[in-house]
N, C-alpha and C positions, 0 to 999 in steps of 0.2 A: 504494500500500500504506500504509494508515494504522494505526499500531500504538500502543497505550497500554501503558506499563510501570507497573504498579500496585504501589506499595510502601508501607511505613509512613512513614518520614521520608526526606527527600532534600535534599541529599546528606549522607551520613554517613561519617565516617572509617573505621568498621568495615565499610562497604559501598561501598568505592571502586569495586568491580567494576561496580556499577550505573551509576555516573557514566561509567565507561569504556564500558560497553555503549551507553549513550545517545549519547555523543559520536561513537563510531565508526559507529553506525547512521546518524547524520546525515551523516557523511562518505560513506556508501554511498548516500546519496540517499533514505533511507527517511523518510517523514513520521511521525516518532516523537514521542510526548508522554509526560510523566511525570504521574502522579496520586499525591499523598501529602501528608503534613503537612510544613510547613516545618521544616527542621533548623536548629539554632543553630550548625551547623558550615559554613555556606555560604561563609564567608570562607576556608576551607581549600581551596576549589575555584574559583579565579579563572577557570579555563577554561570553567566552566559559565555565567558571567555573560552572555556574548553570546546565549545561548539561553534566557534566563529566561522569555520569553513562551511557551515550550513546556512550562513547568512549571506545573501547575495545583494550586496549594496549597489544601488544605482549610482551612476556617475553624476557629478555636479554639472549644472548648466552654465557655470561661471568658472573662468572667463570664456567668452563665446568662442574665441579662436581655438581654445583647447577642446571644448566640447565638440566642435566641428571635426577635429582630427579623430576624436574618440568615435564619433558617429561613423566616419568613413571606415575606420578600422572594423567596427562592429558589423557594418554592412558587408564588407568583403569577407570577413570571417564566417558570417552566417550564410552568405550566399554559397560559399565553398563547402561548408559543413552540412547545411540543411537546405539544399536548393529547392526541393519540392515545397516544403513549408514556407520558405522564404518568399517564393512567388505567390503562394496562396495568401500569405499575410498581406502583401501589398495589393493583391487583387481584391481582397475583402475591405481593407481600410481606406484605400484611396477614394472609392465611390462614397464612402461615409464621411470622410473628413477632409479630402483634398490631399495633394501631394505633400505640402509643407507640414500640415498637422499629422499626416500619416507617418512622416519621418520622426516627428516629435514623439508620437506614440511608441514607435519602435525603440527609441532611445531609452524609454522607461519600461519596456516590456520584453526586451531581448533575452533576459535570463530564462524565460520559459522555453526557448529554442533548445537549450541544453538539458534543462530539467525534465521536460516531457512528463508533467505530472498527470496522475490519474484523477486528481481532485484538487481544485483550487478553492480555498476559503478566503473570500474578500472580507476582511475584518469589519468593514463598514459598508452599508448599502450605498453610500456616496462613492466609495472606491469601485464597487461593482458597476456603478453607472458609467465610470470613466473607462472601464475595460471589458464591458459585456461582450464585445466582438471576439474576444480571445477564445471563448467557448466554441464558436463556429470554426475557428481556424485550427485549434489544437485538439478538439474533440473530448476535452476532459469534462467531468461533472463539476458544476459550479454551484457554490452555496455562498450566502452572505449572512451577515449578522444584523439584526435589528437592535441597535443601541439608541439611547435617547436622542442624541443630537441629530443624527441623520434622518430619523423618522419624524421627530416632533418639531424641529426648527428649520432645517435647511429648505428654503424655497417652499414654505408651507402653504403659500397662496396658489401654488401650481399643483393641482391634483394629479396631473399626468406626468409629473417631473420624473418619476421612475418607471414610466410605462414600458419603454424599450428594455429597461433593465429586468423587469419582472418576466419578460418574454424569454430571457436567456439564462435564467437561473433555475436550478433543479429543486432547491430547497432553501429554507431560511432558518437560521438559528436565532432564537429570541431569548432575551434575558428574562422577560416576563410576559404573561399573557396580555396584559394591558396594551403593550406596544403593538401586538398583532391586531387587536381590535381598533386601535387608533389608526393603524395603517389602512385597514379596510375602510374606515370612515372617511379619512382625509387624504389617502394616497392611492385610492382605487386598487388596493392590493387584492389580487385574485384569490378566491377561496380554494382553488384547486392546487395551489402550491403547497408542498409539504412543509409544515412548520414543526420545529422541535425545540422545546424549552429546556435550556441548560443555564441555570443561574450562575452568577459568579461563585468563586470558592476561595478558601484559604488553606494554607499549608497546615497539616496536622500538628506540626511542632509548635505553632502558636497556641494551640489548646493546652499544651503541657507547661507553658510558662506560668510561674506562680504569681498570683496577684494579691496584694495587701490593700484592703479597703480602708480609706482614711475616715476619721471622725469629723473632718472639717464640715462646718455647717453654715458658713458665710457670715457668722457673727463674730466668733473669736478668732477664726482663721479664714482667709479667703479660699473659696472653692476654686479648683482648677478646671476650666472648661476648654474643650479642644474641638477644633474643626480641621480636617485634612481634606482639602479640595482645591482645585484650580481657582484662581481669583477671576471668576467669570460670572456674568450676570445670571446664568442659569442656576448658580449655586445658592442664590438667595442671601448673600452676605448683608445687604442693606437691612433686611428684616431681622437678621440675627443681631446686628449692631444696635438697631432700634430697641429690640427686646432687652438687650443688656443695659441700655440707658434707663429703661424702666426699672430693672432690678436695682440699679444704683440709686435711683430715686426712692426706692423702697428700703434703702439702707443696707442692702446685702453687699458683702465683700466678695470679690472674685478676681481671677486672672483669666483672660481669654487668649489662648494660644492658637495661632493659625499656621498651618503648614501648607505651602502651595505658592505658586507663582502664576501670573497672568495679567491680562490687560486692565484689570480693575484695581491694581495696587494703589494708585493715586486716590481712587474713590474710597477705598477702605481707610486709608490714612486720613483723608479729608473728613469723612463721616465720624471717625473716631474722635477727631478734635472737635467737630461741630457738635457732637453729642456729649462732649466732655467726659469721654471714657478712654482717652488716649493713654492715660497712665495705667489702664487695666489691660491694654491690648499689646500682645507680643507677636510680631511677624517673624517667623523662622525662615521663610523662603523655601527653597527646594532642599529636601533632605533625602538621603538614602533610606531605604525601608528599615535597615538595621538601626538607623538613628531615630526613626519615628516610633518604633516599638516601645522604647522607654517612656516616651510621651504618652502613649496609650495607657501604659501601666501606672504612670504617676498621676494621671488626670482623674477627675471625679465624675465628669459628665462629658459626653460627646454630643454635638449638635450639628445638624445639617438640614436645611429646608429647601433643597433644590427643587426645580420645577417638575421633575419626574422621579420615579423610583418607588419601590415598595419594600418595606422591611421584611414582610413575609416571604417575598420571592428573592431576597438576598441582594438587592442592588440599591445604591452603588457600592463599589468595592470597599471604600473607606468605612461605610457603615458596618459592613460585614466584618471587617477587620476589628473594629471597635467591639462589636458583639462577641467575637471569638475570644477577645482578651478580657471579657467580663466587664467592659466599660458600659455603664447604662447610657442609653441613647435617647435623645429627643430628635425626632425626624418626622417629615411629612409622610402621610400614608393615605392611600385611596380609601374612600368612605366605606366601600364594601368589605375592607379588610380590618377596619379599626376594631370591631368587636372581637375578632380573633386575636389581634395583637394584645388587646387588654386582657383577654381570657388567659393567654399563655404568659402574660407579664414578662415579655421579652424587651419591651421598650415603652416609651411614652409617645404616642402619636400626637402630632400638632397640626394646626392649620398652616400651610406652607407660607402664606403671605400675610400672616396676622401676628404682628409683633407682640400684642397683648397676650395671645394664646401661647406663643412660644415662651414668653416671659413667665407665664403661670406654670407651664410644665417644667421649666428650668428651676423655678423656685421650689416646687414640690421636691425635686431631687436634691437640690442644694441643702434644704432644711432637714432632710431625712436620710442620714447615712445608712441606716438599716435597710431602708427601701432601695437605696442604690445597690447595696450588696445583694438583696433578693433578686432584683431585676437583672443585675449583671450575671449572677449565677445561673438564672434561667436562660439568659441569652446564650451563654457559653454552651450549655447543654443542647440548646436548639440548633446552634451552628454545627456542633459535633455530629448531630443526627442527620442534618440535611445538606451541609455546604462544605464538605472537605474536598481538597484537590483530587484525592484518590477517586471519590465518587464522580467528580467532574470529568476527570480523564477517561473514566470508564464510559461515561455518557457520550463524550465526544467520539470515542472509538466506536460505540454503537451507532451513533448518528452517521459518521463517515461510512461505516460498513453498509448501513441501510441505504444511503444515497448511491453508493457504488453498485449495489445490487439492483437498484431501480425500484426499491420497495417504497410505495406511496402510502402505505397504511400508517 
């Protein structure tokens, strides 16, 4: 079974799940490869180094003169090595994109000529849209993933944005059922395409790390609140910061730690000052996962109110990591799941864009150390049962096998 994971940049801090997927599929004995641009964050993933030969980095497009020579070399090389596929490639792509754009496509798709995969997993539906023609050329099985950004935000006013893409994929991996329903409603996603839900997962070794629960209650000692997420509008930082200003007005003491980078750094800093909580906010920037784990273990509460995601189905990854380390979570949840989340006591669901509700849920946990321990313990057991990487690797293996066999059930 030869599989290619096609992504934008690899590895990336904000896409740790792809590195994990790659490594655990290797452990399962799958002949798996990565195609994408080189990330400047490779140093954060020392576990990837032993498998660097399986990562097929695309050449830079700068400087232009250098990229032109690389393109000429790749054209000659693949014409001589794979003449039939070479002519088929340009016979297919030139009518679709024109000569210039066809050459540009070749520049970022040439690794497939040598790899000859049986199955290609486009890690985002937006990537599948850029490369859907490859299935016709190489004859592999094509799948893509429904993740929040590509399904819920990208060109959302265009219902047929992925129309041609859906025609050329065999199956879709989804993180949660809600994304499939959303795609059917707003993206004209056909009901006849196989969908397979595999939520995110965490390494089992996280579950073995010992956690000590503090007695900090926001009165005698400040509670430590944590968010791990990109500084992006979809993560709901403005609502979290406003909720923290409410907590400060109520006389509660806290430290708010943020791990992540992104375009909203200035906004976060500005709002922290405008809301007079800048002395309570600590920006850590980008950290390796090994540096984040101690923050998970030393924090009292984790909060994330991003625009999509569900605690029960295990996304986003940072929420799952917090749960796995026994850190009680305040996060948004879909209305149909709130009753179950409360029943299992694995988190406190909140209204995503309601600072008052977020503040109320945070206050409950800040003032109740025993409740933090109860919810954190329940969360850890829940993750151990449903969201380990071993289970995830097995599910991806089943999914890939099903697609390769043409099983539509």
